N, CA, C and O atoms as CSV, one atom per row, in Angstrom:
chain,resi,resn,atom,element,x,y,z
A,1,MET,N,N,7.281,-12.513,-1.272
A,1,MET,CA,C,6.524,-11.891,-2.461
A,1,MET,C,C,7.286,-10.543,-2.611
A,1,MET,O,O,7.131,-10.009,-3.709
A,2,PHE,N,N,7.969,-9.979,-1.843
A,2,PHE,CA,C,8.725,-8.662,-1.751
A,2,PHE,C,C,10.233,-9.016,-2.599
A,2,PHE,O,O,10.880,-8.115,-3.132
A,3,ASN,N,N,10.573,-10.157,-2.620
A,3,ASN,CA,C,11.929,-10.561,-2.995
A,3,ASN,C,C,12.030,-10.022,-4.556
A,3,ASN,O,O,11.169,-10.254,-5.405
A,4,ASP,N,N,13.092,-9.354,-4.753
A,4,ASP,CA,C,13.544,-8.742,-6.124
A,4,ASP,C,C,12.660,-7.727,-6.463
A,4,ASP,O,O,12.687,-7.384,-7.645
A,5,VAL,N,N,11.806,-7.105,-5.648
A,5,VAL,CA,C,10.908,-6.063,-6.174
A,5,VAL,C,C,11.651,-4.627,-5.946
A,5,VAL,O,O,11.874,-4.255,-4.794
A,6,GLU,N,N,11.968,-3.955,-6.889
A,6,GLU,CA,C,12.490,-2.559,-6.773
A,6,GLU,C,C,11.550,-1.553,-7.403
A,6,GLU,O,O,10.551,-1.845,-8.061
A,7,GLY,N,N,11.989,-0.331,-7.124
A,7,GLY,CA,C,11.173,0.690,-7.861
A,7,GLY,C,C,11.620,2.035,-7.651
A,7,GLY,O,O,12.393,2.321,-6.736
A,8,GLU,N,N,11.143,2.911,-8.502
A,8,GLU,CA,C,11.679,4.164,-8.229
A,8,GLU,C,C,11.287,5.223,-7.242
A,8,GLU,O,O,11.728,6.365,-7.120
A,9,VAL,N,N,10.357,4.587,-6.563
A,9,VAL,CA,C,9.756,5.083,-5.453
A,9,VAL,C,C,10.100,4.532,-3.985
A,9,VAL,O,O,10.017,3.311,-3.857
A,10,LYS,N,N,10.428,5.192,-3.001
A,10,LYS,CA,C,10.910,4.685,-1.743
A,10,LYS,C,C,9.781,3.796,-1.077
A,10,LYS,O,O,8.688,4.337,-0.913
A,11,PHE,N,N,9.939,2.532,-0.695
A,11,PHE,CA,C,9.022,1.952,-0.057
A,11,PHE,C,C,9.538,1.015,1.017
A,11,PHE,O,O,10.698,0.615,0.923
A,12,PHE,N,N,8.693,0.589,2.135
A,12,PHE,CA,C,9.362,-0.231,3.097
A,12,PHE,C,C,8.196,-1.134,3.372
A,12,PHE,O,O,7.061,-0.894,2.961
A,13,THR,N,N,8.546,-2.246,4.131
A,13,THR,CA,C,7.734,-3.138,4.594
A,13,THR,C,C,7.541,-3.235,5.983
A,13,THR,O,O,8.627,-3.157,6.557
A,14,ASP,N,N,6.491,-3.388,6.835
A,14,ASP,CA,C,6.534,-3.502,8.221
A,14,ASP,C,C,5.071,-4.523,8.365
A,14,ASP,O,O,4.318,-4.862,7.453
A,15,ARG,N,N,4.989,-4.839,9.729
A,15,ARG,CA,C,3.868,-5.888,10.118
A,15,ARG,C,C,2.743,-5.056,10.465
A,15,ARG,O,O,1.739,-5.703,10.763
A,16,ALA,N,N,2.620,-3.688,10.514
A,16,ALA,CA,C,1.457,-3.109,10.962
A,16,ALA,C,C,0.258,-3.263,9.864
A,16,ALA,O,O,0.321,-2.991,8.665
A,17,GLY,N,N,-0.819,-3.759,10.578
A,17,GLY,CA,C,-1.995,-4.188,9.407
A,17,GLY,C,C,-3.215,-3.244,9.713
A,17,GLY,O,O,-4.045,-3.089,8.817
A,18,SER,N,N,-3.372,-2.644,10.840
A,18,SER,CA,C,-4.453,-1.968,11.160
A,18,SER,C,C,-4.074,-0.296,10.809
A,18,SER,O,O,-2.905,0.085,10.768
A,19,GLY,N,N,-4.968,0.408,10.625
A,19,GLY,CA,C,-4.716,1.771,10.384
A,19,GLY,C,C,-6.036,2.617,10.175
A,19,GLY,O,O,-7.151,2.159,10.428
A,20,GLY,N,N,-5.828,3.790,9.728
A,20,GLY,CA,C,-6.893,4.725,9.754
A,20,GLY,C,C,-7.450,4.816,8.149
A,20,GLY,O,O,-8.191,5.747,7.835
A,21,SER,N,N,-7.091,3.903,7.263
A,21,SER,CA,C,-7.710,4.017,6.145
A,21,SER,C,C,-8.408,2.765,5.628
A,21,SER,O,O,-8.548,1.892,6.484
A,22,ASP,N,N,-8.860,2.498,4.457
A,22,ASP,CA,C,-9.708,1.526,4.161
A,22,ASP,C,C,-9.300,0.001,4.523
A,22,ASP,O,O,-9.994,-0.963,4.845
A,23,HIS,N,N,-7.882,0.160,4.341
A,23,HIS,CA,C,-7.353,-1.489,4.614
A,23,HIS,C,C,-7.610,-1.885,5.853
A,23,HIS,O,O,-7.684,-3.098,6.054
A,24,GLY,N,N,-7.792,-0.998,6.902
A,24,GLY,CA,C,-7.990,-1.345,8.381
A,24,GLY,C,C,-9.420,-2.179,8.398
A,24,GLY,O,O,-9.493,-3.047,9.268
A,25,SER,N,N,-10.405,-2.032,7.648
A,25,SER,CA,C,-11.590,-2.890,7.733
A,25,SER,C,C,-11.052,-4.377,7.148
A,25,SER,O,O,-11.500,-5.361,7.737
A,26,PHE,N,N,-10.309,-4.558,6.254
A,26,PHE,CA,C,-10.088,-5.848,5.725
A,26,PHE,C,C,-9.190,-6.544,6.956
A,26,PHE,O,O,-9.339,-7.728,7.256
A,27,TYR,N,N,-8.299,-5.715,7.587
A,27,TYR,CA,C,-7.517,-6.264,8.482
A,27,TYR,C,C,-8.350,-6.725,9.665
A,27,TYR,O,O,-8.162,-7.843,10.144
A,28,ALA,N,N,-9.089,-6.053,10.056
A,28,ALA,CA,C,-10.137,-6.283,11.130
A,28,ALA,C,C,-11.004,-7.779,10.759
A,28,ALA,O,O,-11.684,-8.304,11.640
A,29,LYS,N,N,-10.923,-8.250,9.692
A,29,LYS,CA,C,-11.749,-9.275,9.179
A,29,LYS,C,C,-10.728,-10.620,8.987
A,29,LYS,O,O,-11.091,-11.748,8.653
A,30,ASN,N,N,-9.381,-10.185,9.286
A,30,ASN,CA,C,-8.372,-11.261,8.986
A,30,ASN,C,C,-8.235,-11.595,7.646
A,30,ASN,O,O,-8.236,-12.774,7.290
A,31,ILE,N,N,-8.098,-10.513,6.736
A,31,ILE,CA,C,-7.750,-10.442,5.501
A,31,ILE,C,C,-6.359,-9.806,5.104
A,31,ILE,O,O,-6.161,-8.606,5.294
A,32,PRO,N,N,-5.508,-10.536,4.612
A,32,PRO,CA,C,-4.190,-9.858,4.476
A,32,PRO,C,C,-4.334,-8.395,3.646
A,32,PRO,O,O,-5.168,-8.214,2.758
A,33,VAL,N,N,-3.502,-7.533,4.038
A,33,VAL,CA,C,-3.523,-6.292,3.550
A,33,VAL,C,C,-2.251,-5.683,3.063
A,33,VAL,O,O,-1.210,-5.920,3.676
A,34,LEU,N,N,-2.254,-4.838,1.898
A,34,LEU,CA,C,-1.083,-4.014,1.769
A,34,LEU,C,C,-1.548,-2.676,1.625
A,34,LEU,O,O,-2.645,-2.380,1.152
A,35,PHE,N,N,-0.737,-1.914,2.020
A,35,PHE,CA,C,-1.241,-0.275,1.951
A,35,PHE,C,C,-0.120,0.570,1.409
A,35,PHE,O,O,1.065,0.482,1.733
A,36,PHE,N,N,-0.624,1.356,0.587
A,36,PHE,CA,C,0.353,2.241,-0.286
A,36,PHE,C,C,-0.110,3.701,-0.286
A,36,PHE,O,O,-1.278,3.984,-0.553
A,37,HIS,N,N,0.843,4.660,0.025
A,37,HIS,CA,C,0.506,5.962,0.231
A,37,HIS,C,C,1.729,6.839,-0.328
A,37,HIS,O,O,2.926,6.600,-0.169
A,38,THR,N,N,1.144,7.918,-1.024
A,38,THR,CA,C,2.330,8.909,-1.549
A,38,THR,C,C,2.856,9.966,-0.479
A,38,THR,O,O,3.888,10.613,-0.660
A,39,GLY,N,N,2.160,10.065,0.499
A,39,GLY,CA,C,2.551,10.883,1.665
A,39,GLY,C,C,1.211,11.979,1.918
A,39,GLY,O,O,0.290,12.287,1.162
A,40,GLY,N,N,1.500,12.365,3.168
A,40,GLY,CA,C,0.666,13.332,3.606
A,40,GLY,C,C,0.990,14.954,3.107
A,40,GLY,O,O,2.104,15.143,2.619
A,41,HIS,N,N,0.258,15.869,3.191
A,41,HIS,CA,C,0.474,17.250,2.997
A,41,HIS,C,C,-0.665,18.035,3.973
A,41,HIS,O,O,-1.570,17.502,4.615
A,42,ASP,N,N,-0.407,19.141,3.901
A,42,ASP,CA,C,-1.267,20.096,4.993
A,42,ASP,C,C,-2.735,20.252,4.440
A,42,ASP,O,O,-3.602,20.833,5.092
A,43,ASP,N,N,-2.927,19.786,3.396
A,43,ASP,CA,C,-4.484,19.780,3.063
A,43,ASP,C,C,-5.105,18.183,3.070
A,43,ASP,O,O,-6.241,17.867,2.717
A,44,TYR,N,N,-4.230,17.436,3.481
A,44,TYR,CA,C,-4.567,16.007,3.559
A,44,TYR,C,C,-5.917,15.804,4.255
A,44,TYR,O,O,-6.013,16.040,5.459
A,45,HIS,N,N,-7.052,15.337,3.477
A,45,HIS,CA,C,-8.332,14.882,4.086
A,45,HIS,C,C,-8.984,16.014,4.837
A,45,HIS,O,O,-9.483,15.894,5.956
A,46,THR,N,N,-8.937,17.184,4.087
A,46,THR,CA,C,-9.510,18.535,4.280
A,46,THR,C,C,-10.376,18.784,3.098
A,46,THR,O,O,-10.182,18.137,2.069
A,47,PRO,N,N,-11.367,19.722,3.175
A,47,PRO,CA,C,-12.043,20.403,1.902
A,47,PRO,C,C,-11.126,20.846,0.781
A,47,PRO,O,O,-11.534,20.827,-0.380
A,48,THR,N,N,-9.936,21.233,1.079
A,48,THR,CA,C,-9.027,21.792,0.140
A,48,THR,C,C,-8.229,20.570,-0.390
A,48,THR,O,O,-7.397,20.852,-1.253
A,49,ASP,N,N,-8.310,19.510,-0.101
A,49,ASP,CA,C,-7.497,18.421,-0.718
A,49,ASP,C,C,-7.886,18.113,-2.042
A,49,ASP,O,O,-8.466,17.033,-2.154
A,50,ASP,N,N,-7.722,18.778,-3.085
A,50,ASP,CA,C,-8.047,18.628,-4.454
A,50,ASP,C,C,-6.892,17.814,-5.063
A,50,ASP,O,O,-5.831,17.514,-4.517
A,51,ALA,N,N,-7.382,17.468,-6.505
A,51,ALA,CA,C,-6.763,16.584,-7.463
A,51,ALA,C,C,-5.287,17.096,-7.699
A,51,ALA,O,O,-4.408,16.294,-8.014
A,52,ASP,N,N,-5.035,18.408,-7.545
A,52,ASP,CA,C,-3.692,19.095,-7.772
A,52,ASP,C,C,-2.768,18.770,-6.843
A,52,ASP,O,O,-1.579,18.997,-7.065
A,53,LYS,N,N,-3.240,18.123,-5.533
A,53,LYS,CA,C,-2.311,17.593,-4.496
A,53,LYS,C,C,-1.763,16.188,-4.812
A,53,LYS,O,O,-0.831,15.720,-4.158
A,54,VAL,N,N,-2.317,15.560,-5.765
A,54,VAL,CA,C,-1.909,14.225,-5.976
A,54,VAL,C,C,-0.542,14.352,-6.623
A,54,VAL,O,O,-0.305,15.200,-7.483
A,55,ASP,N,N,0.435,13.391,-6.133
A,55,ASP,CA,C,1.583,13.268,-6.700
A,55,ASP,C,C,1.633,12.149,-7.716
A,55,ASP,O,O,1.857,10.967,-7.455
A,56,ALA,N,N,1.399,12.664,-8.897
A,56,ALA,CA,C,1.178,11.622,-10.102
A,56,ALA,C,C,2.293,10.868,-10.179
A,56,ALA,O,O,2.167,9.644,-10.191
A,57,GLN,N,N,3.483,11.422,-10.239
A,57,GLN,CA,C,4.740,10.616,-10.515
A,57,GLN,C,C,5.117,9.630,-9.551
A,57,GLN,O,O,5.716,8.603,-9.873
A,58,ALA,N,N,4.730,9.955,-8.180
A,58,ALA,CA,C,4.793,8.927,-7.273
A,58,ALA,C,C,3.626,7.784,-7.377
A,58,ALA,O,O,3.921,6.592,-7.294
A,59,GLU,N,N,2.625,8.116,-7.516
A,59,GLU,CA,C,1.469,7.405,-7.677
A,59,GLU,C,C,1.970,6.353,-8.962
A,59,GLU,O,O,1.836,5.137,-8.820
A,60,ALA,N,N,2.361,6.741,-9.802
A,60,ALA,CA,C,2.763,6.136,-11.051
A,60,ALA,C,C,3.691,4.881,-10.681
A,60,ALA,O,O,3.495,3.702,-10.978
A,61,GLU,N,N,4.784,5.454,-9.933
A,61,GLU,CA,C,5.826,4.606,-9.428
A,61,GLU,C,C,5.332,3.397,-8.531
A,61,GLU,O,O,5.736,2.236,-8.599
A,62,ILE,N,N,4.370,3.917,-7.673
A,62,ILE,CA,C,3.893,2.806,-6.667
A,62,ILE,C,C,3.003,1.803,-7.491
A,62,ILE,O,O,2.850,0.675,-7.023
A,63,LEU,N,N,2.458,2.104,-8.577
A,63,LEU,CA,C,1.622,1.159,-9.485
A,63,LEU,C,C,2.683,0.273,-9.923
A,63,LEU,O,O,2.517,-0.946,-9.872
A,64,ASN,N,N,3.703,0.761,-10.326
A,64,ASN,CA,C,4.631,-0.184,-11.077
A,64,ASN,C,C,5.228,-1.365,-9.994
A,64,ASN,O,O,5.468,-2.517,-10.355
A,65,VAL,N,N,5.414,-0.886,-8.660
A,65,VAL,CA,C,5.741,-1.718,-7.630
A,65,VAL,C,C,4.689,-2.728,-7.385
A,65,VAL,O,O,4.920,-3.935,-7.304
A,66,GLU,N,N,3.398,-2.123,-7.257
A,66,GLU,CA,C,2.265,-3.082,-7.133
A,66,GLU,C,C,2.086,-4.101,-8.179
A,66,GLU,O,O,1.696,-5.240,-7.920
A,67,ILE,N,N,2.386,-3.667,-9.413
A,67,ILE,CA,C,2.244,-4.653,-10.519
A,67,ILE,C,C,3.236,-5.831,-10.371
A,67,ILE,O,O,2.968,-7.004,-10.634
A,68,LYS,N,N,4.364,-5.383,-9.935
A,68,LYS,CA,C,5.342,-6.502,-9.532
A,68,LYS,C,C,5.007,-7.365,-8.400
A,68,LYS,O,O,5.248,-8.572,-8.369
A,69,LEU,N,N,4.492,-6.753,-7.555
A,69,LEU,CA,C,3.943,-7.567,-6.189
A,69,LEU,C,C,2.899,-8.464,-6.619
A,69,LEU,O,O,2.851,-9.579,-6.099
A,70,ILE,N,N,2.031,-8.125,-7.523
A,70,ILE,CA,C,0.776,-8.835,-8.147
A,70,ILE,C,C,1.505,-10.064,-8.935
A,70,ILE,O,O,1.100,-11.221,-8.821
A,71,GLU,N,N,2.465,-9.753,-9.633
A,71,GLU,CA,C,3.006,-10.680,-10.455
A,71,GLU,C,C,3.532,-11.830,-9.480
A,71,GLU,O,O,3.260,-13.015,-9.671
A,72,ASN,N,N,4.262,-11.399,-8.482
A,72,ASN,CA,C,4.861,-12.266,-7.486
A,72,ASN,C,C,3.966,-13.095,-6.765
A,72,ASN,O,O,4.148,-14.308,-6.655
A,73,ALA,N,N,2.852,-12.390,-6.189
A,73,ALA,CA,C,1.685,-13.116,-5.466
A,73,ALA,C,C,1.025,-14.157,-6.257
A,73,ALA,O,O,0.570,-15.151,-5.692
A,74,MET,N,N,0.936,-13.994,-7.565
A,74,MET,CA,C,0.223,-14.963,-8.613
A,74,MET,C,C,1.044,-16.226,-8.512
A,74,MET,O,O,0.426,-17.258,-8.775
A,75,LYS,N,N,2.275,-16.342,-8.193
A,75,LYS,CA,C,3.129,-17.480,-8.134
A,75,LYS,C,C,3.157,-18.107,-6.793
A,75,LYS,O,O,3.873,-19.084,-6.575
A,76,LEU,N,N,2.394,-17.572,-5.884
A,76,LEU,CA,C,2.404,-18.043,-4.510
A,76,LEU,C,C,1.000,-18.797,-4.172
A,76,LEU,O,O,-0.022,-18.385,-4.721
A,77,PRO,N,N,0.945,-19.844,-3.317
A,77,PRO,CA,C,-0.486,-20.314,-2.684
A,77,PRO,C,C,-0.992,-19.156,-2.045
A,77,PRO,O,O,-0.258,-18.171,-1.979
A,78,LYS,N,N,-2.198,-19.118,-1.536
A,78,LYS,CA,C,-3.006,-18.245,-0.924
A,78,LYS,C,C,-2.236,-17.663,0.198
A,78,LYS,O,O,-1.560,-18.370,0.945
A,79,LEU,N,N,-2.334,-16.388,0.321
A,79,LEU,CA,C,-1.716,-15.614,1.297
A,79,LEU,C,C,-2.268,-15.859,2.779
A,79,LEU,O,O,-3.473,-15.681,2.957
A,80,ASN,N,N,-1.535,-16.221,3.763
A,80,ASN,CA,C,-2.013,-16.305,5.081
A,80,ASN,C,C,-2.237,-14.983,5.765
A,80,ASN,O,O,-1.561,-13.985,5.516
A,81,PHE,N,N,-3.139,-15.021,6.568
A,81,PHE,CA,C,-3.298,-13.740,7.474
A,81,PHE,C,C,-2.384,-13.838,8.736
A,81,PHE,O,O,-2.458,-14.802,9.498
A,82,THR,N,N,-1.538,-12.822,8.920
A,82,THR,CA,C,-0.890,-12.939,10.161
A,82,THR,C,C,-1.134,-11.635,11.008
A,82,THR,O,O,-0.850,-10.524,10.560
A,83,GLU,N,N,-1.704,-11.842,12.323
A,83,GLU,CA,C,-2.145,-10.968,13.074
A,83,GLU,C,C,-0.990,-10.200,13.764
A,83,GLU,O,O,-0.143,-10.870,14.355
A,84,VAL,N,N,-0.885,-8.837,13.737
A,84,VAL,CA,C,-0.064,-8.072,14.372
A,84,VAL,C,C,-0.254,-7.975,16.040
A,84,VAL,O,O,-1.273,-7.558,16.591
A,85,LYS,N,N,0.752,-8.373,16.602
A,85,LYS,CA,C,0.515,-8.455,18.272
A,85,LYS,C,C,0.981,-7.152,18.888
A,85,LYS,O,O,0.905,-6.982,20.104
């Protein structure tokens, strides 16, 4: 699925599936997950974490990568869940 996917944003893959974000709930139900993040900052998840903290350029580049991944995934059979040990 990640073959030939390139982007203007740095990204990596690993086998970690659980985590402290919304994707953790899906992973706990044995549903394959992908997690994308533009990075943290000092105000992350605080009352002062306002829209001006969003890295819009990085978010746009992540969306481009996600589109490529979706296009690749549509060519594959159903994704299998792989539990991280």
